[in-house]
C-alpha positions in Angstrom: 0.0 0.0 0.0 1.4 3.4 -1.0 1.8 5.9 1.8 0.0 9.2 1.7 3.3 11.0 1.7 4.5 9.2 -1.4 1.3 10.0 -3.2 1.6 13.7 -2.2 5.2 13.7 -3.4 4.2 12.3 -6.8 1.3 14.8 -7.1 3.7 17.7 -6.2 6.2 16.4 -8.8 3.6 16.2 -11.5 2.4 19.7 -10.7 5.9 21.0 -10.8 6.7 19.3 -14.1 3.5 20.6 -15.6 4.3 24.1 -14.4 7.7 23.9 -15.9 6.3 22.7 -19.2 3.7 25.4 -19.2 6.2 28.2 -18.5 8.6 26.8 -21.1 5.8 26.9 -23.7 4.7 30.5 -23.0 8.0 32.0 -22.2 8.0 34.1 -25.3 4.8 35.9 -24.1 6.4 36.4 -20.7 9.6 38.0 -22.2 8.3 40.0 -25.2 5.5 42.5 -25.1 5.2 44.0 -28.6 2.9 46.8 -29.6 1.3 46.1 -33.0 -0.1 48.6 -35.5 -0.7 48.9 -39.2 2.0 50.5 -41.5 -0.2 53.5 -42.4 -0.8 54.2 -38.7 2.9 53.9 -38.0 3.8 56.2 -40.9 1.4 58.9 -39.7 2.8 58.7 -36.1 6.4 58.8 -37.4 5.7 61.8 -39.5 4.3 63.7 -36.5 7.6 62.9 -34.7 9.8 64.1 -37.5 10.9 60.6 -38.4 11.3 59.1 -41.9 10.6 55.4 -42.8 13.7 53.2 -43.0 13.3 50.5 -45.6 15.6 47.7 -46.7 16.6 47.0 -50.3 13.4 45.1 -50.9 11.2 48.0 -49.7 10.3 46.4 -46.3 9.8 48.8 -43.5 12.5 47.9 -40.9 12.5 51.0 -38.7 12.8 54.8 -38.6 15.4 57.5 -39.1 15.8 61.1 -38.0 17.8 62.8 -40.7 20.4 65.2 -39.4 22.4 67.5 -41.8 26.1 66.7 -41.7 25.7 64.0 -39.1 29.1 62.3 -38.7 27.9 59.0 -37.2 24.9 56.8 -36.9 23.4 55.4 -33.7 21.4 52.2 -34.3 18.9 51.7 -31.4 17.7 48.3 -30.2 14.7 49.1 -28.0 13.4 47.3 -24.9 11.0 44.3 -24.8 7.8 46.4 -24.6 6.1 48.8 -27.0 7.8 49.5 -30.3 10.5 51.5 -31.9 8.3 54.6 -32.2 8.1 54.7 -28.4 11.8 55.6 -28.3 11.9 58.9 -30.3 13.6 60.5 -27.2 16.9 59.0 -28.4 16.5 60.8 -31.7 15.6 64.0 -29.8 18.4 63.8 -27.4 21.5 62.8 -29.4 20.6 65.6 -31.9 23.4 67.3 -33.9 26.2 65.1 -35.1 24.2 61.8 -34.9 21.8 60.2 -37.3 19.6 58.1 -35.0 18.2 54.9 -36.5 15.4 53.2 -34.6 15.3 49.5 -35.6 12.0 47.7 -35.4 12.0 44.1 -34.3 10.3 41.3 -36.1 6.8 40.9 -34.6 6.8 44.5 -33.3 5.0 47.5 -34.8 3.9 46.8 -38.3 6.8 44.4 -39.0 6.0 40.7 -39.7 7.8 37.9 -37.9 8.2 36.5 -34.4 10.2 38.0 -31.6 13.1 35.9 -30.4 16.9 36.1 -29.9 17.7 34.8 -33.4 15.2 37.1 -35.2 16.4 40.1 -33.3 20.1 39.4 -34.1 19.3 38.6 -37.8 17.3 41.9 -38.1 20.2 43.8 -36.4 22.8 42.3 -38.6 20.8 43.2 -41.7 20.3 46.7 -40.4 24.1 47.2 -39.9 24.8 46.0 -43.4 22.1 48.3 -44.8 23.6 51.3 -43.1 27.2 50.5 -44.2 26.0 49.9 -47.8 24.5 53.4 -47.7 27.7 55.2 -46.7 30.8 54.7 -44.6 30.0 56.9 -41.6 30.7 54.9 -38.4 27.9 52.9 -36.8 27.3 52.8 -33.1 24.8 50.5 -31.3 22.5 51.3 -28.4 20.9 48.4 -26.7 18.1 49.2 -24.2 17.2 46.5 -21.7 16.5 43.3 -23.8 18.0 45.3 -26.7 21.4 45.0 -24.9 21.3 41.3 -26.0 21.3 41.7 -29.8 23.5 44.8 -29.5 26.2 43.0 -27.5 25.9 39.9 -29.8 26.4 42.0 -33.0 29.2 44.1 -31.5 31.0 40.9 -30.7 30.2 39.1 -33.9 31.1 42.0 -36.3 33.6 44.2 -34.3 35.2 45.4 -37.5 32.0 47.1 -38.5 30.9 48.6 -35.1 32.5 51.8 -33.8 31.2 51.7 -30.3 28.1 50.8 -28.1 25.8 52.0 -25.4 24.4 49.4 -23.0 21.3 51.1 -21.5 19.9 49.5 -18.3 21.4 46.2 -19.4 21.8 42.7 -18.0 25.0 40.7 -17.8 23.3 37.3 -18.4 19.5 36.9 -19.0 19.5 33.5 -17.4 20.7 35.2 -14.1 17.9 37.7 -14.2 15.3 34.9 -14.8 16.8 32.8 -12.0 16.5 35.7 -9.6 12.8 36.1 -10.6 12.0 32.3 -10.5 14.6 30.6 -8.2 12.5 27.5 -8.0 12.6 26.9 -11.8 15.5 25.1 -13.7 16.0 28.3 -15.7 19.1 27.1 -17.5 17.1 24.2 -19.0 13.9 26.1 -19.8 15.2 29.4 -21.1 15.5 29.4 -24.9 16.8 32.9 -25.5 20.0 32.7 -23.4 21.5 36.2 -24.1 24.9 36.1 -22.4 26.1 39.7 -22.8 29.4 39.2 -21.1 30.5 36.4 -23.4 29.1 38.2 -26.5 31.0 41.4 -25.9 34.2 39.5 -25.2 35.5 39.9 -28.7 34.7 43.6 -29.0 37.3 46.2 -28.1 35.7 49.5 -28.9 34.3 52.0 -26.5 31.2 51.1 -24.5 29.1 53.2 -22.2 27.1 51.4 -19.5 24.1 53.3 -18.3 22.5 51.9 -15.1 19.3 52.9 -13.3 20.2 53.2 -9.6 16.8 51.8 -8.5 16.2 49.3 -11.4 13.5 47.1 -10.1 13.3 44.8 -13.1 16.9 43.8 -14.0 18.6 45.2 -10.9 21.6 47.6 -11.0 24.0 44.7 -10.0 23.6 43.1 -13.4 24.7 46.3 -15.2 27.6 46.7 -12.8 28.7 43.1 -13.3 28.5 43.6 -17.1 30.6 46.8 -16.9 33.2 45.2 -14.6 33.6 42.3 -17.0 34.2 44.4 -20.1 37.9 44.8 -20.9 37.8 47.6 -23.5 37.5 51.4 -23.0 34.4 51.9 -20.9 32.4 54.4 -19.0 29.9 53.8 -16.2 27.0 56.2 -15.8 24.6 55.6 -12.9 21.3 57.5 -13.1 20.4 58.6 -9.5 16.8 57.6 -8.5 16.0 56.2 -11.9 14.1 53.0 -12.3 14.0 50.5 -15.2 11.2 52.3 -17.0 11.6 55.8 -15.6 14.9 57.4 -16.4 15.8 60.9 -17.8 14.9 61.2 -21.5 14.8 65.0 -21.8 17.1 66.2 -24.6 19.2 68.1 -22.1 19.7 65.1 -19.8 23.4 65.1 -18.8 23.9 61.4 -19.6 23.2 61.9 -23.3 26.0 64.4 -23.6 28.4 62.3 -21.5 27.7 59.3 -23.6 28.2 61.1 -26.9 31.4 62.7 -25.8 32.9 59.5 -24.6 32.0 57.5 -27.7 33.4 60.1 -30.1 36.5 60.5 -28.0 37.3 56.8 -28.0 35.8 56.0 -31.3 36.9 52.6 -32.7 37.5 53.1 -36.4 36.1 49.9 -38.1 38.8 48.0 -39.9 41.8 49.5 -38.2 
């Protein structure tokens, strides 16, 4: 006769396994929160914000640009996991003169077809870098915000000869560590599909990197950004935003961290190919 404790243990195990399977199956919806809209609606909103559509060689809308006369460099922005690229117009407003800001839209976000995941983000980013460099030879810098630090770090490490520098905005060191802190009772290393490891990815990049951390980041935690900064061996600058949280940080055009970031990157600019 089976003991009641053994039966309870089996039931608990089945519940736990079922929970793990359920979370594994829906992890994409737990990690990515895209805002979807039609292309005409996006074009109208972009026009109101002074942005122009950015299309690839096949005419597909892949993001938005803020043209700047005589801009000497491009800043390619990988936004966070919620909303869409048009929610990040403050980067175009803030970097201003000297920079052409390009807001990449992810597959599955905005009006862009596809599914959000690590591979699709990196593929879209790689195509965007190649598109920019095919247009002209002005240096390309990357800005990765939150989840966007994943594809930004991956591309900087994979194609260092084409990237002049990077900004890691409220980043994580390893996504698995963030997930483990949120769900310590789950076998995260086994369940997580999109294992962005920013420390490893950026290991083969040697250009300037600015790490911007929100002091009171309640989502990723400031320790992750500090760990990422400490691990990077190239020229680097750490900026801590006092009192800022993960989704509430200074975005005004006159915010000091924008100028500090721009000055550092241009001072230590890595000339691709040298």
